[in-house]
N, C-alpha and C positions, 0 to 999 in steps of 0.2 A: 579463527584467530588471523587471517588474512586480512578480515575485515578491520579488525583491531589495529593491524598493522599500518593499513591505510589512513585511518584516523590518528594514528601517533605520528606518521611522517606528516601529514598536513598541520597538525599544531607544532609540531618540533620545527617544522621548516620556518613556521611564522615567528616563531621564538628565537630561532637562529639567527635570523637576518633582523627584525626589528618588529617592535610591537605594532606599528602601524602599517603594517602590509594587510593585504586583502585576507589573506587566510585566517587571521586570528579573529576578525570581528565575526567572519562567517561560521566559525566554530562557535564563538559565544550565542551568536544568534540560534544556533542550530539546537542548543540545549532548551530552549523554550519550545520548539515544534513538537515534541512528543505529546504535548498536553491534548490535543485532538484524539490522537489514536488512543489514550490512556481513558479519556471520558468513552470512547466507544468500546472498550474492552469491558470497564467496569460496569457500565449502562447496559451490554449487551445487545447495542444496536447493530447496524448491518454497515458494512463497507465494502464497497463492489471489489477491492482488488484482496480483501481477504476471501470473500465469496469467490474468488477467481480459484481459489485453493479447495474452500470447502465443497463446490459443486463439482469438481474434478475428481474429488477422491473415490466416489462411487465407481468410476471409469476405471481408475488407475487401479483399485482393489478388486475388481471384477467380483463385485457383491452380487450374488445371484438373486438377491432380494427385488431387485429391479430389472426390466431388460435394457437392452441398450436403447432403442429408440425413448423409453422412460427416461432414462438418465440425461441423454441429450436434452430432451423436452425440459427437464426439470432445471439442466444447467442454464438452458437458454432464457427460461423465465427468472431464474434468480439473478443472473447476469443483467437482462434486461430493466427489470425493477429496480434492481440496485442502481444501476447507470442513472435511470430518470430521477429518483427518490435523491441520490448524492449530487445530480448536476442541479436539480431544483434548489436543494438547500445551499449549495454552495452560490450560486447567483445570488440568492437572496442576501447572504451574508456579505458576498461583495461587493454588492450595490451600496449596502448601509456602511461597508467599511470604507467605500469611495466616497462618502458623504463626510464621514468622520475624517478620514484622509487629506481632502482637498487641501492642496497649499501648504502641507506639512513634510518635513523629511521622509516621514514613513510614506507618503503618496510618491515621493520622488524615488524612493527605494522601490516600490511595487513597479512603478513604469519601466525602471530600469531591468529589473529582475525579468519583467514579462518580455522585453525586446530581447533580452540574452537567449530566453527559452526558446524564441520562436527562430532564432538565427542558425541553430545547429541543423544538422543534415539529418535527414530520416534516419539514417544506419546509426549516426551518433546517438541521436534521441532512444531508438529502438533499444541500442547496447545499455544506455544509462536505465531505461526503463526495466530491463530484466533483472539489473542487479539492485535497484532502488526494491522491486517487489519481494525480491529475495530476501531482503533485510526485514521488509515489512513483516512477510509470514514467518521469518524466524522469530520475530518479536511476538507473534501470535502464538507460535508454538510454544516459546518461553513462558508469556502469561498463563498459557493452559496448566502450566506445572505448578502455579501458586495457587493457594486457596483464600487469599485474603486480598481486599484492594489495595493496599499499600505493597504486598508483593508483586500484585499483576503490576503496577505501576512501575516498580522498580524493574521488572524483568523487560517491560515495552522501552523504556527510557534510551537504553545505550544503542540498539539497533536503529533505532528512528533517528536519534541525534547524529549519526554516524552516516546516514544516508543522506539527512540532509546538508550536514556539514562537507560531504564529497561532491554536491551539486547535481546528485543524480535525480531522474525524472517519475514522479509518481503522478499518475493520470488525474486521481481524485482531487489531489493537491494542487493540480494545475487547473482543476474545473474552477477554482476560487482564485488562485494567483494571475491567470491568464486576463480573464475579464476584470479583474480588480486593477491591472496593471493599464488595461486599456482605458479604462473609464477614469484612472489618473493621469492619462496624457501620454500614454506611450503610443508611438506611431506605429502601430499593427493594427490589423484587419481581422475579420472573420476567418479569412483563407489562412491568415498566420495563425491561427489558434488552432484550425485543422490541420495545418502542417505539423504542430506539436502534437495533438491529441491522438492523431491516427496512429503513429510508431509508438507511443507513450501507452496505450490501451494493449496493443499488440504485443510489446515488450513486458508490459506489467503480467500479462496473461502467461507468458513463457515462463517466467519468473516465478509465478505462482503455482501451476500446475506441473511444470516439468522439472526446475532445479527443485523446488522444495519439496512439491508435492510427490512426484515420481520417485525422486531419488532419495528421500526419506522414507517412503513407503516400502522400495526395495531393501533398505538399511535395515529399517527396524520392525517392518508388520510381520504379522503372525503367518504361517502358510497358509493357500489357499484352503486347505483341508479344513484348517480350523474356522474361518469364516463360514464354509458351506456348513460345517456344523450346527455353528450359531444361529444360520439361517434356518436350518431345518427345526432346531428347538424352538426359534421364536413362532415359526409356522405352527407348530404342533402346541403350542401353548393356549390354553383356553382364553377367549377373549374376557371372560369374567375375572380371570385373574391378573390382567395388566394393568386394573387400577389399584392395586393394593400399595 
């Protein structure tokens, strides 16, 4: 409810003062950003920042079907592969976008946004990243409750639009936005991009694994005895019956 209150204050403040202040365009632009996560959720593709939640759940739940070293190995592999894949895709699209946006207001906006993102302190970027991935993974959880594509899209839209409107930091979004801004003329270097991405990745991991994963597991998960019993039944089930 507090996130809704934050978005309410942001938009309400813009409307109270005047329609041309910075907040209102930011809110309106944020309404189109959830297109990306909607496509990911509906098509079942991989996103690093949601995999930060998925890969941490076996550790949080103490699922006995995998040993602790196996869980850490699986987490490291999933996070690494997701990082490389998401970064590669983001750079390809960013380069194409930079060619398309050259000399346009969109290019100027991208350059301004990138410069603003790298100007923050590491602590501020980290805190904004925790909040951003909390909202992203709440969107993922909400989408899991829907059984249709329109329903999933409807569940994703509000949390994602909220984090963008509030100016929070999402590492995978920054994989795209920071190189795009640099190629569109922002006076930033690779060291500036690293200054943003380091705290952003760390904060996103905390938001996914601890704020959403651990807290929601503690609030809603079955007792460990139930998990252990399910693991025992899974182990005792003949392999031939698993393909039914």
